[in-house]
N, C-alpha and C positions, 0 to 999 in steps of 0.2 A: 209188129208183134212177133214173137217167136214162131208161131204157126204160120204166119204170112210169109216170113222169112223162108221157112222150110218148103212151103207149098208153091208160092208165086216165084220165089227166086232160086229155089233148090239149093239152098245153103245150109248144109248140115250143122248141128250144134258143134260138133268137133272142129269145124272150120272157125267158130267164133272163139276159141280158147285164147285168152289174153286179149280180146277185142271186146270193147263195149260200144254200144249204140251211141250215136251222136258224137263220134270221134272220127278223126281224119283216116286212122286205119280202117274203120267200118265203111265210110264214104268210099275208099277205093276199092274195097272188096266188093261193094255194091255195084260199082261202076263197071268193074271187071267181069262180074257175074252176068250183069245185064248184057254186056258185049257178047259174052260166051254163049249165054242161054238163048238169046235171040238172034245170033249169028249176024250182028251188025258190025259196021266198021267202027263205031263209036258207042260207048256207054257213058251215061250221065246219071249221077245220083246227088241226093241231098238228104241230110239226117239232121234232126236237131230238136229245138225246143221254140216253137212258134210263139207260145204264150197262150194266154195271158200269165201264166206261171211258168217256172222253170221245169225240169224234168227229174226224174227219180235219180239221176246220176250226179245231180249237184249243178247242173249247167242252168244258168239264169235264161229267162225268156230272152228271145233275140239272138241265141246261139245256134250257129249252124255250120256243118261242114259240107262242102260241096266238092265233088270229084268229077273227072273225066278221064275215061281210058280208050285209047285207040292206039294209032301209031305212036302217040305221044301221052304221057299221063301227067295230071296235075291235080293237086288237092289244096283247098283253101279253107280257113275258118273265118267265119264271120260273127261279130258280136255287135249287134245294132243297139243294145242298151235300152231297148224299148220293149214294152209288154203288149203292144198292139198287135194281135195275131194276124189280122189282115195285112196289114203294112209289112209285117216280117215275112209272111209268106210270099209277098210280091218281090221282096229285096231278095229273099233266097232263091226264088225262081229267076229272077234277072241275073243275079251272080252266078249261078250254074251256067244260064246260057250264054253269059259273057265269057266264062271260063272256056267254054266249048269253042266259041269264035276266036278267042286267042290262039287255041290250039289248030284250028282249021286254017289260019293265016300262016303257020309255020311251015 
């Protein structure tokens, strides 16, 4: 939510200009902010529509964007084509962690 983004992530509304949730730019912004806010080597994020329905931005259930920010940055978009919320949440988490692993190996 907007309030959570402001309070937990310290991302002001002006940083969101031209960026919508459930998008690669937003996932990357979150990952970079996590890294900065918590003074970590890596930031990892996921945003999307787990299901069982799509989101208000027009993305279908099963849509997610995952990002990792650190010495290397990467962003991917997933489309599972499924409305199973639990299965999508597992897929999104696994995909985000695999993305991080690929960057750790570089």
